C-alpha positions as CSV (number, residue, x, y, z in Angstrom):
1,X,202.2,187.1,34.3
2,X,200.5,189.7,36.4
3,X,197.3,187.7,36.4
4,X,199.0,184.8,38.2
5,X,199.1,185.1,42.0
6,X,200.3,183.1,45.0
7,X,197.6,180.5,44.3
8,X,199.9,179.0,41.7
9,X,201.8,177.4,44.6
10,X,199.8,175.6,47.3
11,X,202.7,174.1,49.2
12,X,206.5,174.2,49.5
13,X,209.1,171.6,50.2
14,X,211.7,172.3,53.0
15,X,215.2,171.2,52.1
16,X,216.1,170.9,55.8
17,X,219.5,170.9,57.3
18,X,220.9,167.9,55.4
19,X,220.0,165.4,52.7
20,X,222.0,162.6,54.2
21,X,219.7,159.9,55.6
22,X,222.2,158.7,58.2
23,X,222.2,162.1,59.8
24,X,218.4,162.5,60.1
25,X,218.0,160.5,63.4
26,X,221.1,162.0,65.2
27,X,220.0,165.5,64.3
28,X,216.4,164.7,65.3
29,X,217.6,163.5,68.8
30,X,220.0,166.5,69.1
31,X,217.5,169.2,68.3
32,X,214.8,167.4,70.3
33,X,217.0,167.6,73.3
34,X,217.8,171.3,72.6
35,X,214.1,172.0,72.1
36,X,213.1,170.4,75.4
37,X,215.9,172.1,77.3
38,X,215.1,175.5,75.7
39,X,211.4,175.2,76.5
40,X,212.0,174.1,80.1
41,X,214.6,176.9,80.6
42,X,212.3,179.6,79.2
43,X,209.3,178.4,81.1
44,X,211.4,178.1,84.2
45,X,212.7,181.6,83.9
46,X,209.2,183.0,83.3
47,X,207.8,181.0,86.3
48,X,210.7,181.8,88.6
49,X,210.4,185.5,87.8
50,X,206.7,185.5,88.7
51,X,207.0,183.5,91.9
52,X,210.1,185.0,93.4
53,X,209.8,188.5,95.0
54,X,213.6,188.7,94.9
55,X,213.5,188.7,91.1
56,X,210.7,191.3,90.7
57,X,213.0,193.9,89.3
58,X,213.1,195.6,85.9
59,X,216.0,193.5,84.8
60,X,214.3,190.2,85.4
61,X,211.0,191.6,84.1
62,X,212.7,192.2,80.8
63,X,214.5,188.9,81.0
64,X,211.2,187.1,81.4
65,X,209.9,189.0,78.3
66,X,213.0,187.9,76.4
67,X,212.4,184.3,77.6
68,X,208.8,184.5,76.4
69,X,210.1,185.7,73.0
70,X,212.6,182.8,72.7
71,X,209.9,180.3,73.8
72,X,207.5,181.5,71.1
73,X,210.2,181.4,68.5
74,X,211.2,177.8,69.3
75,X,207.5,176.8,69.2
76,X,207.0,178.4,65.8
77,X,210.2,176.9,64.2
78,X,211.4,173.7,65.9
79,X,208.4,171.3,65.8
80,X,208.1,171.4,62.1
81,X,211.8,170.9,61.7
82,X,211.7,167.9,64.1
83,X,208.8,166.3,62.1
84,X,210.7,166.7,58.9
85,X,213.7,164.8,60.3
86,X,211.5,161.6,60.6
87,X,209.2,162.0,57.6
88,X,210.0,161.6,53.9
89,X,207.5,164.2,52.8
90,X,208.9,167.5,54.0
91,X,206.2,169.7,52.8
92,X,204.6,172.8,54.3
93,X,201.4,174.4,53.0
94,X,201.4,178.0,51.7
95,X,199.2,179.4,54.6
96,X,201.4,177.6,57.2
97,X,204.6,178.9,55.5
98,X,203.3,182.5,55.6
99,X,202.2,182.1,59.2
100,X,205.6,180.7,60.2
101,X,207.3,183.6,58.4
102,X,205.1,186.2,60.2
103,X,205.7,184.9,63.7
104,X,209.4,184.4,63.0
105,X,209.8,188.0,62.1
106,X,207.6,189.1,64.9
107,X,209.4,187.2,67.7
108,X,213.0,186.9,66.5
109,X,214.0,189.7,64.1
110,X,212.0,192.5,65.7
111,X,211.0,191.8,69.3
112,X,214.4,190.3,70.4
113,X,216.4,193.2,69.0
114,X,214.4,195.9,70.8
115,X,214.0,194.0,74.1
116,X,217.8,193.8,74.2
117,X,218.0,197.6,73.6
118,X,215.4,198.2,76.4
119,X,217.4,196.0,78.7
120,X,220.5,198.0,78.0
121,X,218.7,201.2,78.9
122,X,217.6,199.5,82.2
123,X,221.2,198.6,82.9
124,X,222.2,202.2,82.2
125,X,219.6,203.5,84.7
126,X,220.5,201.0,87.3
127,X,224.2,201.8,87.1
128,X,224.2,205.6,86.4
129,X,221.0,206.7,88.1
130,X,220.7,204.3,91.0
131,X,218.6,206.6,93.2
132,X,216.1,207.3,90.5
133,X,215.9,203.6,89.3
134,X,212.6,202.8,91.0
135,X,211.0,206.0,89.6
136,X,212.5,205.9,86.1
137,X,211.9,202.2,85.6
138,X,208.6,201.7,87.4
139,X,206.4,198.7,86.7
140,X,204.2,200.8,84.5
141,X,207.1,202.2,82.5
142,X,208.5,198.6,82.0
143,X,205.2,197.3,80.8
144,X,204.7,200.1,78.3
145,X,208.2,199.6,76.9
146,X,207.5,195.9,76.4
147,X,204.1,196.7,74.8
148,X,205.8,199.2,72.4
149,X,208.4,196.5,71.4
150,X,205.6,194.1,70.5
151,X,203.7,196.7,68.6
152,X,206.8,197.4,66.5
153,X,207.2,193.7,65.9
154,X,203.5,193.5,64.9
155,X,203.9,196.3,62.4
156,X,207.1,195.1,60.9
157,X,205.9,191.5,60.6
158,X,202.7,192.7,58.9
159,X,204.7,194.7,56.4
160,X,207.1,191.9,55.5
161,X,204.4,189.3,55.3
162,X,202.2,191.6,53.3
163,X,204.9,192.1,50.7
164,X,205.6,188.4,50.6
165,X,201.9,187.7,49.9
166,X,202.3,189.7,46.7
167,X,205.2,187.6,45.4
168,X,204.5,185.2,42.6
169,X,205.9,181.7,43.2
170,X,206.1,179.7,40.0
171,X,209.6,178.3,40.1
172,X,210.8,175.2,42.0
173,X,208.9,174.8,45.3
174,X,212.0,173.6,47.3
175,X,212.9,176.1,50.0
176,X,216.6,175.9,50.7
177,X,216.1,176.1,54.4
178,X,214.5,174.2,57.3
179,X,211.7,176.9,57.8
180,X,210.1,179.7,55.8
181,X,212.6,182.5,55.9
182,X,212.6,185.7,53.8
183,X,215.6,185.2,51.5
184,X,215.0,181.5,50.7
185,X,211.4,182.4,49.7
186,X,212.4,185.3,47.6
187,X,214.8,183.0,45.7
188,X,211.7,181.1,44.5
189,X,210.0,184.1,43.1
190,X,209.5,184.7,39.3
191,X,208.2,188.2,39.9
192,X,210.1,191.4,40.6
193,X,211.3,191.3,44.2
194,X,212.9,194.8,44.2
195,X,210.3,196.2,46.6
196,X,210.6,193.2,49.0
197,X,214.4,193.5,49.1
198,X,214.3,197.3,49.6
199,X,211.8,196.9,52.5
200,X,213.8,194.1,53.9
201,X,217.1,196.1,53.8
202,X,215.6,199.3,55.2
203,X,213.7,197.6,58.1
204,X,216.5,195.3,58.9
205,X,219.0,198.2,59.0
206,X,216.6,200.1,61.3
207,X,215.8,197.1,63.6
208,X,219.4,196.0,63.9
209,X,221.3,199.3,63.8
210,X,219.0,201.4,65.9
211,X,219.0,199.0,68.9
212,X,222.8,198.5,68.4
213,X,223.4,202.3,68.7
214,X,221.1,202.4,71.8
215,X,223.0,199.5,73.4
216,X,226.4,201.0,72.6
217,X,225.4,204.4,73.9
218,X,224.1,202.9,77.1
219,X,227.2,200.9,77.7
220,X,229.6,203.7,76.9
221,X,227.8,205.7,79.7
222,X,227.9,202.6,82.0
223,X,231.6,202.1,81.5
224,X,232.4,205.8,82.1
225,X,230.3,205.6,85.3
226,X,232.0,202.3,86.5
227,X,235.5,203.8,85.9
228,X,234.6,206.6,88.3
229,X,233.9,204.0,91.1
230,X,236.9,203.9,93.4
231,X,236.3,200.5,95.1
232,X,237.1,197.2,93.3
233,X,234.0,195.6,94.9
234,X,231.8,198.4,93.6
235,X,233.1,198.0,90.1
236,X,232.7,194.2,90.2
237,X,229.1,194.6,91.4
238,X,228.3,197.0,88.6
239,X,229.7,194.8,86.0
240,X,227.9,191.7,87.3
241,X,224.6,193.6,87.0
242,X,225.1,193.8,83.3
243,X,226.8,190.5,82.7
244,X,223.6,188.5,81.6
245,X,222.6,191.2,79.1
246,X,226.1,191.5,77.7
247,X,226.1,187.8,77.0
248,X,222.8,187.9,75.2
249,X,223.7,190.9,73.1
250,X,227.1,189.3,72.1
251,X,225.5,186.1,70.9
252,X,222.5,187.7,69.2
253,X,224.2,190.5,67.4
254,X,227.1,188.3,66.5
255,X,224.9,186.6,63.9
256,X,221.9,188.8,63.1
257,X,223.7,191.5,61.0
258,X,225.3,188.7,58.8
259,X,221.9,187.0,58.4
260,X,219.9,190.1,57.2
261,X,222.2,193.0,56.3
262,X,223.3,191.5,52.9
263,X,221.6,190.9,49.5
264,X,221.6,187.1,49.8
265,X,222.4,184.3,52.2
266,X,222.2,180.6,53.0
267,X,221.8,179.7,56.6
268,X,222.2,176.1,57.9
269,X,222.0,176.3,61.7
270,X,219.4,177.6,64.0
271,X,221.5,180.4,65.4
272,X,218.7,182.0,67.5
273,X,217.8,178.8,69.2
274,X,221.4,178.2,70.1
275,X,221.8,181.7,71.4
276,X,218.6,181.4,73.5
277,X,220.0,178.2,75.1
278,X,223.3,179.8,75.9
279,X,221.6,182.9,77.2
280,X,219.3,181.0,79.5
281,X,222.1,178.7,80.7
282,X,224.0,181.8,81.6
283,X,220.9,183.3,83.3
284,X,220.5,180.3,85.6
285,X,224.1,180.7,86.6
286,X,223.3,184.2,87.8
287,X,223.6,184.5,91.6
288,X,220.2,186.1,92.2
289,X,218.5,183.5,90.1
290,X,220.2,180.6,91.9
291,X,219.3,182.1,95.3
292,X,215.7,182.7,94.3
293,X,215.4,179.2,92.9
294,X,216.8,177.6,96.1
295,X,214.5,179.6,98.2
296,X,211.4,178.4,96.2
297,X,212.6,174.8,96.3
298,X,213.2,175.0,100.1
299,X,209.8,176.6,100.6
300,X,208.1,173.8,98.6
301,X,210.0,171.1,100.4
302,X,209.0,172.7,103.8
303,X,205.3,172.6,102.8
304,X,205.5,169.0,101.6
305,X,207.2,167.9,104.8
306,X,204.7,169.8,106.9
307,X,201.8,168.0,105.1
308,X,203.4,164.6,105.8
């Protein structure tokens, strides 16, 4: 058996969300709408953060990085899922499957976890060390933090995908999912997956628990600091500074531990896509974002009317 390698399988079949034919078109239209909205919201947030001087702060710099992560995740996962809704042959080649797995791990499992932790630290600095905020969270520091997050994602994705490339697939080729995820792929293995599962458990525990502890530590300090503020207006302003990040953390960490901190799982809904949509809808309701957006629109309309 050791002589057989991954070349035994050249393609997989994605089971998708449902096998009921009458649901394929409604699901296609629904997820197409979600996909278009998510892409537009993420691109809008990235563009708005770059154009508006009012949003050139560490919080919105990290928010644009998170938007970029969500955008890449959607581009990696959703198009293939949409195609499979309207085609009978729901196949994915072995190289395409491994590539999808790699970028899924890179953008969702690793980068998103640690960007949220970095955002929590930024909220802590902005609330507890306001006078040193511009020094502690300078543009250079923020850039290095984001780069380090992506480096961690690169390393972890390489380790997971490298381990998966050593797995022998000689069972049924049907992946019980709508994209190439870790556990559904390991279920198709006919070789020993102990090392893969051990690596998965250890890295998942680190990449979920470590950011969680960092976030909890930051917010314990933030709450203590806010409780020391005497004015109601000051407390409200401090809480509003953290509101967008709290929403994203709640949605993301509400699902991630149940998805990867267990021996086996079956997932049927695109939880990260939904969380990214909720997060960005919430972001656009943020007062600073609405003000910046209205200013940019007014400026553009002024130039258009001036040209006419």
